[in-house]
N, C-alpha and C positions, 0 to 999 in steps of 0.2 A: 404414570410419568417417569419414574425411575427407569422403568425398562425401556423407554422411548430414549432416554439419555443414554444410558448403557448401551443401548443398540448403537446409536449414532456413533459414539467414542469407538465401539468395537470396528464399526464402518470404516473410520478415518485410520484406524491402525492397521487394517487390513488394506488399507490402498483403494477400496470401493468409493470412497468419497474423497476428492481432491483437498489439501489443506490450503487455506490463504498464502498466496506468495508473497514472499517477504518483498517490501520496496527495494528497488535497486539503486544503491547509494552513488552510481556512476552514471545514472540517467539524470539528464536535465529535468525532465518531466517530474520526476519524483520532488525534487527542490521547488518547481515553480508551483506546484499544487499548494505546497506550504505558505509560501511567499503571498500569496494570493488571500491567504486566509489570514485575518488580522489576528486571530487567536493563535496561530503557529507561525506566524511570521518571523519572530526573532531567531526561533530554531531552524526555521527554513535558511535564513541568511547564513547562519553559522555554519550548517552543513553545506551549501552551495559555495561559500568562501573556501572550504577546505577543497573541494572538488575543481574549483576554478585554480587554486594555487598548483594542484596536482596536474590539470590540464596543460596550463600555462608552461610548465617547465618540462613537459613530456617533448622527445623528440618527433614522434610520428602523432601529430594531433589535428590533423587537417579534417577528419570528419566531425570530430568534437567542436572543433574552431567554427566550421560552419553552422553546426547544430546551435552552438551559441547566439551567433547572429540572428537565425531564425526563429529561436524558441524564445531564450532568455531576454534578448534585448526588447522585443514587443512587449514582455511581461512586466519589465522595468518601466517602460513608458505607459503602459496601463496603469499601474499602482502610483506611479509617481507622485500625483497631486496629494493622495491619501497616505502617503507613507513618510511624511517628513522626516521622522526619526530615522529612517533607513536611509535617507537620500545620499547622504556621505559615503556610508557604507555600498551602496550602487556605484556611485561613482568611482570608488577604489576598486571594487569589481572589475568596472568597465576599463579602467586604466591598467589593469592587471593584464586583461586578454587583449586590448587594443584592437579590437574590431571595428571596422569602419561604419558598419550599420549601426553604431551606438550613438551617430550624430543624432538621431531622434531623442533621445536623452539629453545628450551634450548640449545641443541648442537650447534646450529647456533649462539647463543650469546657469548660462552665462547671463549674468546682470549682477551688478554692483550696486547696494544700496547703503553703503557706509558701515554694514555690519560683518562682524569677524566670520559669521557664517556663510554669507555670500561671497565673500572673499575667497574662503576655503572651497566651496563649491565651484567657483569660477576657475579657481588655480587648477583643480582636480580636472576639470572639463577640457582647458586648454592643454595640461598635459595629455590626456587622452588623444585629443585630436591631432595633436602634434604626433603622438606615437603611431597612431594609426594612418595618419595622412588622409584623414578624414574629409574629402573633398566637399560633401555636403554639408560641411559646417561652415564655408568660408564666406557665405552672406552673413550669418550670425556672429563670426568673430569681426568682421569688418564694422557691423554697426555698432558692436559693445566697444570697439576700439575708437571709434569716430567720437564715440559718447565721452570717453574717458579722456581721449587729446583734449577734446574742447573743454572739459571740466574735470581737471584731475583730482578733486577733492577726494574721491574714492580711491586713490591710488597714491596717498601721500603717507605722510609720517615717517617713521624709521627705515620701512621697505619701498620708500617712493619709487616709483617706476617699475617696479618689479613685474607687474601683472601687464604693464605698457610693453615691456620689454618681452614678455611671453608671448604677448598676442602678435606682435612685429615678427617675432622669430617664426611663429605658427603660420602667418601669412605667407611668409617667405617661401617656407617648406611645401604648402599648399600650391603656390606657384600661379595663381590666377590673377590675370591683368586686373580684374576688377578691384583688387586690392590697390592698385598703384594710386589712386588719389587719397586714399586715406593715409597711407605711407608718406605720400610727399607732403601732406598737411601736418604729420609729425615732424618731417624735417625741417619744416618751417618755423616750428616753435622756438622761442627764447630759451635759454638756459634757466633764466629767471621762473619759467613755466613747466620747465620739463628737464629731468636729467638727462646729461649728455649719452648715458648709457642707451638710452631709447632712441637717440638719433643714431648713433653707431647701429643698433639693431635694425633700424629702419634703412639704414642704407644698405647693410647686408641683404636685408629680404628683397628690396628693389634690384640688387645684382642677382639675387635667385630667379626671380621673375623677369629680368632682362627687357623691360619696357622702357623703348625709348621716350616715352612720355616721362620720364623721371629725370632725364639729363640735365636740364636746367636746375632743378633742384640739388642734384649731386655735385654739380661744377661750383654752385653759390655757397653751398654749405659750410664749407672750410673757412670763407670769409664772412660768415653769420654767427657760426657756433665755435666758441673758443675750448681748447681742450689741451690736453697735456701732451707733450711732444714722445710719443709712445708708438710702438709698432701696430698697435691696434688703435689708434685715436680716428677720429671722425674724417679726417683727410685720407688716409689710408683705406678706410671702409667704402668711402666714396670712389677712389681710384679702382679698387678692385671692382665695384659694381660698375662702372664706365666701362672697365676691360670685359665685362660680361655681355656689357649692351653691345660693343662694338662699333662696327661699321656705321649704324646710324647715328651713332653718338659723333661721330668725327666732326662734322661741319660746326657745331656747336663749341667743341674743345678748340677747335681752331680759330673760331672767332675769339674765345678766352685767349689763345696763345698770342693772336696778332692785336689784341689791344682793342677789340670790336665787340665784346660782350658788355653792354652798357651797365647791367646790374653788377657784375664782377668789377668794372671799372669803378664805380660809384662805391660799393664796398670795400674795396682794396684802398682807396683814396680816404675813406674814413677813419681806415687804420694807420695811416701814414706809409702804407705800401709803395714802392717807386715800381714802374712798368716791367722794370726787370726782374722784379719777384713774382711778378704773374706770369710774365714770358716762362720763366723758367719752370714754374710748376705746370704750366700747359704742357712744354716739352717733356716733363715728366710722366704727365697723363698719356701723352701721343705715344712715348716708347713703351709704357705699358701695355696699351692697347695693339700696338704692332700691326698698323693696318698701314699699306703702300699709299693710299690716297692721301696721307699726310707727307709725303717725301718732298715734294716740289716747295710746299712751303717752310719746312724744316731747312732745307738747303738754303733757301732765299733769306732765311734769318740767320743763318751761321755766322759769326764774327769773323771777318778776315783779317782783321787788325793785327799786323805784327808777323803774319804768316802768308800774307797774299803774293802772288807771282804775277807775270805779266798775262793778261786777259781774263784774270778773275772777275767775277760780278761784285759790284760793291755791296756791303751789307745794307740790306734796310733798317732805316733807323723806325723806333718804335712809333706807333700810331699816336696822333696828336690829342692831347687831352680836350675834354669838352671846353669849348669858349676859348682855349689858349692857343699859342703858338707850337710848332712841333718841337719836342722834345730832341736835345742833342744827342747821339749816341753815346753810351756810358761806357768811356773807354776801359776805365778800371774793371768793369764786370765782364769784359770779352772773354776772358780766359774760362770763367766760370759758367758762362752760358754756352760757349762754346762746346765745354765739356757735356754738359746737360743735352743740348743738341745732338752732339756726336753720339752719345750713350742711346739716344732715342733712334737715331738711323741705324745704329748697328743691331736694336733688337728688331728694328722693321725688317734690316737685312737685304734693302734693295739696291741694286749694284749702280743705279743711277747716282748715288752719294760717294763713290769713291773718288771721282774727280774733283770733287769739293773738299773732302777730307785729305787728301795725301799731301797738300802743300803743306798744312800745318803739322802733319804727323812728322815731316822732315825737317822742318824750320823751326817749330817752335822748341823751347828748352823748358816750360814748365810742366811739372810733373802733374799739375791739376787738369791739364788739358790733354798732354800728349798720350798719357796713359789711355783714357778713354777713348780717344782718337784711334789709337792703335788695336784696342779691343774692338771697336766697332769695325774696324776692317777685316778684322779675323771672322767675326760674324758673317760680314757681308760675303767673303770669298771670292774666288775667280781670281784669274792670272794677273787682271790689274792691280788688285789688292796686294797679291803675293808679291809683286815688283816691288811696290810701294815698301812692304814690309821689310823686305831684302835689303832695301837700302838703309832702312833705320837700324837693321840688325848691325849692319857695317859701320854705320857711321853716328847713330843717335847717341845724344848725351843729354843729361839734365843739367840744368845751371847749378854751379857749386853751392851757391848760397840756399838751394832750395831742399838739399839732401843732409843728412845727419853726418856723414863724413865722405872723404872722396871714393872710397869703396863703392859708392852707390850713385857715381857720376854717370855710371855705364848700365845702369840698373834695367832702363829701356830697352837695352839691347837683349836681354835675355827674355823681358818681357814680350817683347815684339817677336823673339824667335817662336815662344808659344802660341801667339796669335797668328804667325805665318803657318804654323804646322794646322790650327784650324782652318785657315784659309786655303790651304794647297789642295788640290785634286792629285792623283798618281803623276800626272803627266808633270805638275808644278813641283813635286815633292825634291827633286834633285836641285831645284835652287835653293830650297830652303836648307838643304844637308850643305851645301857648299857654302852659304853665307855663315850657317852657324860654326862650320869648322873654321872659316877666315876670322871671325870674331872670337874664336875660343882661344888665340893666340894669348891672350890676356887671361892670366891664371884664374882671377876671380871671376870672369866672365864665363871661363870654360866649366868652372864647378856649377855653377847655376844654370847653363845650358844642358848639362848632363842628362837630366832627365827626359828631354825632350827626344832622346834617341831612341826611348822604346815606342815613342809615337809615330817617329819616322819609320820605325821598324813595321808596324802594324800596317801601314800604309804600302811599304814594298810588299809586304805579305798578300794582303788582301786584293791590291789593285782597285779593280773595278767589281768586285764580287761583293752585293750586299749582303748575302746570308753569311758569308765570311766576318764582315763587319758585325753583324747582328750577333753572332757569336761571342764574340769579344764583349760586346755590351752585356750579355747574359752571364759572364764569367765573373761572380763575384771575387774571384782569387785575383784576376786580373789586375796590373796596376793602374791608378786613375787615369792618368794621362792617357793610358791606352785605349779604356772606356769611354772617356770622354771624346777622343779622335773618332772611335768607332760611331758613337753616337751622332756626331756631326754627319758622317760620310753616311750613315742611315737615313738621316733628316734629308739630306740633298739628293740621294737616289729613290726615295719613295716617298715622295707627298702624297699626303691623304692616305697613308698606309696605316689603319687604325690597330692593327696587331702589333706592327712594329713600334708604334707611339706607347702602346701600351708596356712593352718591354723597356722603353728609354725610361718610362716614368717609374718602373720598378727599380731601375738602377739608379736612382735618386738616393738609395741608401748609400752609396759608395762613400767613403768617409773622407771626403777632400771638399771644402766649401765651395771651391770654385768648380769643380768638376759639378756640383749640386746644381749650380746656377745653370751650367750648360744643359743639364738633363731637362730642368723646367722648361728652359727656353726652346730647346730642340723639340719638345714632345708636341707645345703650343704651334711653332713654327710650322711643322711639317703638316699640321693639320689647319692650315689656313688661320692660325690663332683665333681658332674657335669657329670657324665655318663648318668644320665636322666636329660633331660632339663626339667626346669619348668618356663617358662616365666611368668605364674600367681603369682609364689614365687618372680622373680626378680621385677615384677609391684608392689607387696606388699611392698617389702623393698623401693623402688623408691617414691611410693605415700606417705610413712610415713614420708621418708627424705624431700621431697618435701613440705610436710604440715608444716614442722617445721624449714625450711630456714630462715624464718624473725624471728625466735624466738631466744633467747640468750640460747643456750643449754650448761649447765656446762662442762668445760674441762674434768671432768669425765668420760664423754660420748665419747671422742674421739677413744678410742678403739673400740667401739661398731660401730662406723662410718666406721671405716677402715676395720673391719669385715664384714660389710654390703656390702662393694665395692668389696672384693672380691667374696662373695657369689654371688653378682648381676653377675659378671664376669662369674663366673662358671655356671650358672643356666638360664641366657637369651639366647634366640634363636641366633643361629649363622647362618651366609649364607644369600644370597639375600633375601631381604624382600619387595617385590613389593606391592604397594598399589594395591587394588582391582580395577579393572578397570571400575565397574559399581556403586561405590559408592565413596563418599569424603572420603579422607585420614583421619585417626584419629589423626595421628602426628601432633604435634604443631611445629610452626616455632620456631626455638631455635637460638638465635644468639651467635656469638662465645663469650667466656667469656673473658673480659679485664685480660690481665695476667700482 
């Protein structure tokens, strides 16, 4: 016997008999073998976790990522029911990898029963589904979301609504219209039954899905769900979602605007709101949506009191209340409503509005409506708008009692100078230049007009050369007024040009709040306000905003932030967005924001 053993050892030493090959720690198969054996399962998971961390952080991991989905995920699904102690570990590993094939396990994990363990498993599964954009989990998430919305006891307590927020967010990212009824049902909950954070996230999800079937719920939620007056409240979320839905939502929003949406009328009356409040809110929605089909109705309801000229169409009165007589026009609100409607018409940018806006631009002395009318004319552009603004540059003035001191009586003149510059083509720029020179005889006006010279110069240089203007848009060292005017010219010369719109979106980084508003508006407008999608544009805006999250941006930038949100909603891709099965998902795990 001793001789046999000695001979065997000698054979191994001489290489005549191969030694046992050690297990490869970088092979999924090595660890799968252990996790399937209950006796070595704990050790197998520890070693598997180390390999997952190495693979998930590697730059070139496509082959390993694919093999993970083909080998490890099926192994997890096979042992799931018999490995209760390792279920959390499995979910953590699947979250780290973010492979969409893991739906087979994530779908098993969704389910709340009141225990902390089930809550943790559900949360990990939702985070994984969200990270991987695992579209095969949409039905399972919808089912669980419907259960907890109908009976929220398992998502209550100190973290009430946390899982409903995560579910709604996940459904929005998955982008399947099958989720619309469940999200609408969440929007229709009362605040006694559901935290407003869930309503906000459901509205955002409906905007990502962009299903017209959600229109009524988005229009009415502001009147059903009280929320704080912030830039992220339910009203703003609904507005962004309606902007994303776009044209199919216009008829319903016009019903609201004209006082013909029965549910809105009933809800508004229950809160003591008057018709002009609803009308102004409707005009704000139409402006954010930016659709030409709303122009005629907006013009018809533009108040002309105090600035009408011969031949003007009389202002329509609000629709009658149910069972009552027709309400009289509210004269004290005319200026405010005129401002809101003018802003909407400017954002839409249709030249039909110029004839209706110009009389008030020249005769009103109220800064509250004179400024937005002039701004709207600048956005609409064209010779008729330029001629109107030239008159304002030369003769416009604010009412003495409306400004802080006499130095600002003529403020509208230099403001109109900027808007005339926006409106003018190369053929009309001479009129603007002459008007600014004439108005600059007054020292204070001349000082404020001076910055517009750089914008005039770029028009004189580039004339009708789109590439020249595009070069100015890209030049981060150029003056903001130069980049703003260049962006407007590119917008008008290159409708539908996704590449040019992307460059304008990148120029959102310009350090001037007014120019930022222009960049967001121009990028969306040139693409038909979302008719042509531009995910690269949306990403450019998001990247700039994310980079600035930790900085303290002056409150003067708030409008540009809101405008960026509307534009992102319009231009980002909608519909199911599955992560590719042969590469690691590029999406980052996001935790639901605390509300």
